C-alpha positions in Angstrom: -18.2 3.3 -2.6 -17.8 -0.2 -4.1 -21.0 -1.5 -5.6 -21.2 -5.4 -5.6 -23.0 -6.8 -8.6 -23.8 -10.4 -9.5 -26.2 -12.4 -11.5 -29.2 -14.4 -10.4 -27.4 -17.8 -11.0 -25.5 -17.1 -7.8 -28.7 -18.3 -6.0 -28.3 -15.8 -3.2 -31.5 -15.6 -1.1 -33.4 -12.3 -1.6 -33.2 -11.4 2.0 -29.4 -11.7 1.9 -29.3 -9.6 -1.3 -31.2 -6.8 0.5 -29.3 -7.0 3.8 -25.8 -7.0 2.1 -26.6 -4.3 -0.5 -25.9 -6.6 -3.5 -27.2 -5.7 -6.9 -28.5 -8.7 -8.9 -29.0 -8.8 -12.7 -31.4 -11.5 -13.7 -31.1 -14.3 -16.3 -34.2 -15.8 -17.9 -35.9 -19.1 -18.2 -37.9 -19.8 -21.3 -40.6 -22.5 -21.0 -43.3 -23.3 -23.6 -42.8 -19.9 -25.2 -43.1 -18.0 -22.0 -40.1 -16.0 -20.6 -39.6 -16.0 -16.9 -37.3 -13.5 -15.1 -35.3 -15.8 -12.9 -35.0 -13.3 -10.0 -38.8 -13.2 -9.7 -39.6 -16.9 -10.1 -41.3 -19.1 -7.5 -38.5 -21.7 -7.6 -40.4 -24.3 -5.5 -43.4 -24.1 -7.8 -41.2 -24.3 -10.9 -39.4 -27.4 -9.6 -42.5 -29.3 -8.8 -42.7 -30.9 -12.2 -39.1 -30.6 -13.4 -38.8 -34.3 -14.0 -41.5 -34.1 -16.6 -39.6 -31.3 -18.5 -37.1 -33.7 -20.0 -39.2 -34.3 -23.2 -39.3 -30.5 -23.8 -36.5 -28.9 -21.7 -36.8 -25.2 -21.0 -34.1 -23.0 -22.3 -32.3 -20.1 -20.6 -31.0 -16.7 -21.7 -28.5 -14.2 -20.3 -29.3 -10.6 -19.2 -29.9 -8.1 -22.0 -27.1 -5.7 -22.9 -29.5 -2.8 -22.0 -30.0 -4.1 -18.5 -26.3 -4.4 -17.8 -25.5 -1.0 -19.2 -28.3 0.6 -17.3 -27.0 -0.9 -14.1 -23.4 0.3 -14.7 -24.7 3.7 -15.8 -26.5 4.1 -12.5 -23.4 3.2 -10.6 -21.3 5.7 -12.6 -23.8 8.5 -12.1 -23.6 7.8 -8.3 -19.8 7.9 -8.5 -19.6 4.3 -7.3 -17.0 1.8 -8.3 -18.3 -1.6 -9.5 -17.2 -5.1 -8.7 -19.1 -7.5 -10.8 -18.9 -11.3 -10.1 -20.6 -13.5 -12.7 -21.1 -17.1 -13.6 -18.6 -19.1 -15.6 -17.9 -17.6 -19.0 -17.8 -21.1 -20.5 -21.4 -21.7 -19.3 -23.0 -18.4 -20.3 -22.3 -15.2 -22.2 -23.2 -13.1 -19.1 -19.6 -12.3 -18.2 -18.7 -11.2 -21.8 -22.0 -9.2 -21.9 -20.9 -7.4 -18.7 -17.5 -6.6 -20.2 -19.2 -5.0 -23.2 -21.5 -3.1 -21.0 -18.6 -1.8 -18.8 -16.8 -0.6 -21.9 -19.9 1.2 -23.2 -20.4 2.8 -19.8 -16.7 4.0 -19.7 -17.3 5.7 -23.0 -20.1 7.7 -21.4 -18.5 8.2 -18.0 -14.8 8.6 -18.3 -14.3 8.4 -14.5 -16.1 5.0 -14.3 -14.0 2.3 -12.5 -15.0 -1.3 -12.7 -13.5 -4.8 -12.1 -15.3 -7.9 -13.3 -14.6 -11.4 -11.9 -15.3 -14.6 -13.8 -16.4 -16.9 -10.9 -15.6 -19.9 -13.2 -18.7 -21.6 -11.7 -22.3 -21.0 -10.5 -24.7 -21.3 -7.6 -23.2 -21.5 -4.2 -19.7 -21.7 -5.7 -20.4 -18.2 -7.2 -22.3 -17.0 -4.1 -19.3 -17.4 -1.8 -17.1 -15.1 -4.0 -19.9 -12.5 -3.8 -20.3 -12.7 -0.1 -16.5 -12.5 0.5 -16.3 -9.4 -1.7 -19.2 -7.9 0.3 -17.5 -8.7 3.6 -14.3 -6.9 2.3 -16.3 -3.9 1.1 -18.1 -3.6 4.4 -14.7 -3.7 6.2 -13.6 -0.7 4.1 -11.6 -2.5 1.5 -10.7 -0.9 -1.9 -12.0 -2.1 -5.2 -8.8 -4.1 -5.8 -8.9 -5.7 -2.3 -12.6 -6.7 -2.9 -11.7 -8.3 -6.2 -8.9 -10.2 -4.5 -11.3 -11.5 -1.9 -13.5 -12.7 -4.7 -10.7 -14.5 -6.6 -9.4 -16.1 -3.4 -12.9 -17.5 -2.8 -13.1 -18.9 -6.3 -9.9 -20.9 -5.7 -11.0 -22.0 -2.2 -14.5 -23.2 -3.0 -16.0 -26.3 -4.5 -19.4 -27.3 -5.9 -20.2 -31.0 -6.0 -23.5 -32.4 -7.2 -25.3 -35.6 -8.1 -28.0 -35.5 -10.8 -30.5 -38.3 -10.7 -29.6 -39.0 -14.3 -27.5 -37.4 -17.1 -30.5 -37.0 -19.4 -30.9 -33.2 -18.9 -27.2 -32.6 -19.2 -27.1 -34.6 -22.4 -30.2 -32.9 -23.8 -28.9 -29.5 -23.2 -25.3 -30.2 -24.4 -23.9 -28.7 -21.2 -22.0 -31.7 -19.9 -18.6 -30.3 -20.6 -15.7 -32.3 -19.1 -18.1 -35.0 -18.0 -18.9 -36.0 -21.5 -17.1 -39.4 -21.1 -20.0 -40.5 -19.0 -22.5 -40.5 -21.9 -23.4 -43.2 -24.3 -23.5 -46.6 -22.6 -22.6 -45.2 -19.2 -25.9 -43.5 -18.6 -26.7 -46.0 -15.8 -23.8 -44.6 -13.7 -24.8 -42.4 -10.8 -21.9 -39.9 -11.0 -20.6 -37.2 -8.7 -19.9 -34.1 -10.8 -18.2 -30.9 -10.0 -17.1 -27.6 -11.6 -13.4 -27.1 -12.3 -11.6 -24.7 -14.6 -15.0 -23.2 -15.8 -16.6 -26.5 -16.8 -18.6 -29.5 -15.5 -16.2 -32.3 -14.7 -16.5 -35.9 -13.3 -15.3 -36.2 -9.7 -16.3 -39.9 -9.2 -18.2 -42.7 -11.0 -20.6 -44.6 -8.7 -23.2 -47.2 -9.4 -25.9 -46.4 -6.8 -27.5 -43.3 -5.4 -26.6 -44.3 -1.8 -22.9 -44.6 -2.8 -23.1 -41.3 -4.7 -24.3 -39.4 -1.6 -21.6 -41.1 0.5 -18.9 -40.2 -2.0 -20.0 -36.5 -1.9 -19.9 -36.5 1.9 -16.4 -38.2 1.8 -15.1 -35.6 -0.6 -16.4 -32.8 1.6 -14.7 -34.3 4.7 -11.4 -34.7 2.8 -11.4 -31.1 1.6 -12.3 -29.5 4.9 -9.8 -31.7 6.7 -7.0 -30.5 4.4 -8.2 -26.9 3.8 -10.5 -25.9 6.6 -14.0 -24.6 6.2 -15.6 -21.1 6.0 -19.0 -21.6 4.4 -21.3 -24.4 3.3 -24.7 -24.8 1.7 -26.6 -27.8 0.5 -28.3 -27.4 -2.8 -31.1 -29.1 -4.6 -33.0 -29.2 -7.9 -36.5 -30.6 -7.8 -37.9 -31.7 -4.4 -36.2 -30.2 -1.3 -36.9 -33.2 1.0 -34.0 -35.4 -0.1 -31.5 -32.6 0.2 -32.9 -31.6 3.7 -32.6 -35.2 4.8 -29.1 -35.6 3.5 -28.0 -32.3 5.1 -29.3 -33.4 8.5 -27.8 -37.0 8.3 -24.5 -36.5 6.4 -23.4 -32.8 6.5 -24.5 -31.3 9.8 -22.8 -34.0 11.9 -19.5 -33.1 10.1 -19.7 -29.4 10.7 -21.5 -29.5 14.1 -24.2 -27.0 13.2 -27.3 -26.5 11.1 -26.6 -26.1 7.4 -28.7 -23.9 5.0 -30.5 -25.8 2.2 -31.1 -23.8 -0.9 -32.6 -24.4 -4.4 -30.3 -24.2 -7.3 -30.9 -21.4 -9.8 -33.5 -22.5 -12.3 -31.2 -21.4 -15.2 -28.8 -24.2 -14.0 -31.6 -26.5 -12.9 -33.1 -26.8 -16.3 -29.8 -28.1 -17.7 -29.1 -30.5 -14.8 -32.5 -31.9 -13.8 -33.4 -33.3 -10.4 -30.2 -33.4 -8.2 -28.7 -32.9 -4.8 -25.5 -30.9 -4.3 -23.1 -29.3 -1.9 -21.2 -26.0 -2.2 -18.5 -25.1 0.3 -15.7 -22.6 0.8 -12.5 -23.6 2.5 -10.0 -21.4 4.3 -7.4 -22.2 1.7 -7.3 -23.1 -2.0 -8.9 -26.4 -2.9 -6.7 -28.7 -5.0 -7.9 -29.2 -8.6 -10.5 -26.4 -8.5 -8.6 -23.8 -10.5 -5.4 -24.2 -12.4 -5.3 -20.8 -14.1 -3.8 -17.7 -12.3 -6.2 -15.3 -10.7 -5.3 -12.7 -13.3 -7.2 -14.8 -15.9 -10.5 -14.3 -13.9 -10.3 -10.5 -14.1 -11.3 -7.6 -16.4 -10.7 -4.1 -15.2 -11.3 -0.6 -16.3 
């Protein structure tokens, strides 16, 4: 059997995790000296005062090596093959930690087979790769076929988001390819995305209303050119603005209700209050990934 493994940053609802038999290894949020296991957090309660955290932003940490090795050892003992899909290796050491854990497990269990996929992104963008892999597994696909479903999803998905300000990204040093927006440009209301493992600037807009409109236009352009398989609206902070935007701007485009989900707190503490949109197309989305699929994979 192929065991699908991911991290908590994928932001997959707990009921979906249970229903799809997905194993989740948790990252951690550290606030005021208290460590919170992300998979167990009350996200709505945590986000209630996120705007006030800018003066003392929480930090985040990856899963322990012990937790990853324990997970892989359980799979090896059950004679399962593992497909692990993790957040961008340029945003966290989680993927490299999984590689080390897989190698350690292989030393203990010589028959252990494992393929790890670097999703190059996070949140819904990572979630879609996990769900496509689970669909393939449930249809009887092999480990290699499940991995191919995941890498196809990586190339075919996009995550676009609009932070209310760049203050959190600047404070956390996580702005990546969007660094040109800093300095005197902090009054810009940008549309950001994730491409080739890092945060990048999709558009520079001057007002929040134009920012939301630009996100909706990008979504329409992508699905017009590449089709649509899955979509989710994301938020950090209060849910109401995201729910309203989903109803007014996204649902009329797709013709049905769209799920609105909070972003992983591990990501949220580095971005601050924001609204976003993650979607998977039927074909590769231009500009999302320039590397070959082989660069996303580690196999034993």
